[in-house]
C-alpha positions, 0 to 999 in steps of 0.5 A: 713736391715729388709724386709716385711712379706711373702705372706703366701705360704707354703714351699711344695706348693710355694718354688722354684722348685729344680727339674729344675737343674738350674746351680748356678749363682754367679752373683745373689747370694744375700748374698754379697749384703744383708748386704752391702746395705744402703738406703737413702732418699734424698728429698720428693716432690708432683707430680700430675698424669694425673687424677689430683690426687697428689702423694707423691714421695720420691727420694731415693738412694741405695748404698753399705756402704762406696762406693762413689756417682758413685756406688749409684743407684738413684730411685723414689718411688711414694707412693700409695694414697690408700691401700688394704688389702695387700701392693703391690710394682711395680718396673717399669723400663725404656727403653734405652735412657730414665730414671726414669723421663721418666716413671714418668707418669706411676708410678703416674698412678699406685700409684694414680689409682691402689694402688701400691707403684710404683718404678723406678730407673736409669739404668747404664749409664742413668739419674743421673748415666750418670751424675756421672759416664758415658753415656750408650755408654761409660759404655758398651764400658768400659765393653767390653774392661775391661773384659779380666778376665771375663772368670775367674772372673764374678762380678757385675758391669761389665755387664751393658747391662742386668745383672747389671740392673737386679741386680740393680732391685733386690737391689732397690726392696729389699730397697723399700720393707723395706721402704714400708713394701710391701707383694706383689712385681711385676716387669714390664719394657719397652724394656731394662727395660723389659729385666731387669725384665725378667733377675731379675725374672729368677735370683731371690732367697728367699735369697733376703728376698722378694717374686716376684709374677709377671713379665710383660715385654713389648717389652722386651722378646726375644730369642737372640740365634734365632736372631743370628742363623737366621740373625735377630740380626741386629735390636737389635744390632743397638738399642745400641749406635753407639759410642759403635760399633765404639769403638768395631770395633776400628773406622772401622764401625758405624754399627755392624757386626755379629762377633761384636755382638757375641763378645759384647754379650759374653763379656758384658753379659755372657750367654745371647745368648743361655745361662741361660739368653736367652728366653727359659731358662730364662722362665724356671727359672721364672716358676720354681720360681713360678712367674706369667709371662706376656710378651707383644710384637709387632708382627712386632718387628724386635728386638724381632722376633715373630718366635724366641719368639715362639721357646722360648715358645715351651717347655712351651706350656702345663700346666703340662709339668713342674710338679713344674711350677704352675704359669700362663705364657702368651706371646702375640704379638699385630698384626701390631705393631713393637718395640713400646708400644700401649695403648692396650698393656699397658692395658694388663699388667695393667689388668694382674698385677691387677689379680695377685694382687687379686689372687696371687696363681691362677690369672684368664686368659685373653682371646685374640682376634686372629684378634688383637693378636698373642698368642705365649703361654697361660698356666694357673696357677694350684692351687694345687700341682701335685700328685706323681702318675702324676710324676710317669707317667711323669717319666715312659713316658721317658722309653721304654715300661714303660708307663703302669707301674702304672697299676701294683700298688695295690690300697693302693699304688695308694691311697698313690701316689694320695695324695698331696706332702704336705701330704706325708711329705718332698719333698725328702721322696715323691720322694724316695717313687715314686722311690721305687714304680716305681721299684715295678711296674717294678718287677710286670710287668716282667710277660707279658700276651697276653693281654699285648702284644696286648696292647703293639702292639696297643700302638706301632702303636698308638705311630707310628701314633702319631710320624707320625702326629707329624713329619708332624706337625713339617714339616709343622711348619718348613716350616711355620717357614722357610717361615716366616724367609724368609719373615722376612729376606726379610723384614730386607733386604729391610729395610737394603737396604732402610737404605742404599739407605737413607744413599746414598741419605743423603750422596749425599744430603750432597755432593750437599749441600757441593758443593753448599756451596763451590760454594756460598763461591767461588762466595762470594770470587769472589764478594769480590775480585771484590769489592776490585778491584773496590775499588782499581780502584775507588781509582786509578781513584780518585787519577788520577782525583785529579792529573789531577785536580792538573795538570789543576790547575797548568796549569791554574796558569801557564797560568794565570801567562803567561797571566799576564806576556804577558799583562805586556809585551804588556803594556810595549810594548804599553807604549813604542810604545805610548811613541815613537808615542808621541815622533814622534808626538811631533817631527812632531808637532815641525817640522811642527810648525817649518816648518809653522813658516818658511813658515810664515816667508817666506810668510812675506818676500815676502809680 
């Protein structure tokens, strides 16, 4: 894979500094990835930005040749609508729980309005990678439990919290540089994406085949060691998935303990807490790589405590402190803002990237209003290399009574040392010359005059006064730090207490809801039982009524039958009585007739 052109930096002026003595990092050794990555275009689409401008978006993926889809890193490339004299590439990384689609609007804005080729990719366990591999909690848990050999073997693909995403950033950047031909590269990101940007800028080397000009993390620059040492680690830890801590604690806790957090960081992200990837040392590496840096946080951000950020910046508070670090370095915090990104914070990053693009060697510094911003670090870039004489003074200050050695050099030696390193020759030659002249100055200084003794005494007194002043300043700063730590601790304790009270209230509400639900269910059950009993009673009443009706019907029939029988009996009796009466009447009539006849006969006989 070929890469874009270089930016014209010469070796003596812009090569990464070697005097920092940074330890080698096998994880960021680019040689194992340069020849193994394959970039492929999957589809092209057109999207409209917030201003209405249409932007061509390429959906691409980079993977190692021969690997399956689960190892691919899908990314989106928004093509710039306009181009300046130089082709610029911005890699913009999303936060935890989001995806490349979640930052599409920012990609479209940088592409349509600022002329950047803007790129974003899905971090491990996010977006399309969560669909083909696993979600973020599973990826983190897998890294935690599967790394029994981590102390012996450190390899890419086993550190998904920060390291893998940072290497993905460099791989995607290299692929996008090849696709676009970019000569300027900048990294930016939100929260987790900002940590990716910082780690990638610190681990970058020329072997990747491109040069990074700027790095701009938003709410992503932190000092983990400070948080763990000062009980300000909880907010950062609970930002990770709850399922992770349930698995880490083997089901005992949904929220992590300090031991859980230490163990997870040590296994899932080596050297993050107090190591080469933590705030101060990562910043040292970035400045050694000549990368302009602008970190924007919130002053009330519990995940990135401001005092910890200040301590990470404390070593970098002077522009000449590191003689080879010529890049601009700005770390600010928006007052009154927590772990959130405001429009003003985005504007700071956008202006910073624009200035670096316009003047990559020495971009203009931005001035911040102290009523709205806390400025932790503001070191301007230097446009020329530091002279060997200045280096001699730096080295001499580290030895007892040696700060005046340079005054013993003759004019020719001073003229030689005052020339830039590029005119002396190779870097090693210039350093050897400084060492030789330092030895020469020490030999000349063996004779000490009374004037020199007086000057030494005055220097000693001045040094003691400065030491007292510095001690007083440190004591004041320590007192302020402790007060701020106490305030932050109280705030965190109050937040934890409120969270616990909210949890208790939630549980009580859940219990009350469960009781109400149980009461409703009991009432419903009683109602149903009552309805069943009523139905049975009604059914029994119906059966009883039907039985009574049947009995009444039978009684009615029997009564009717009896009445008919009675009438028949009465009729028979009546008939018999009538028949008897008729028979008696007949007999009486016959008797009477017979009597009357005899009477008449008797009467006739008398007459």
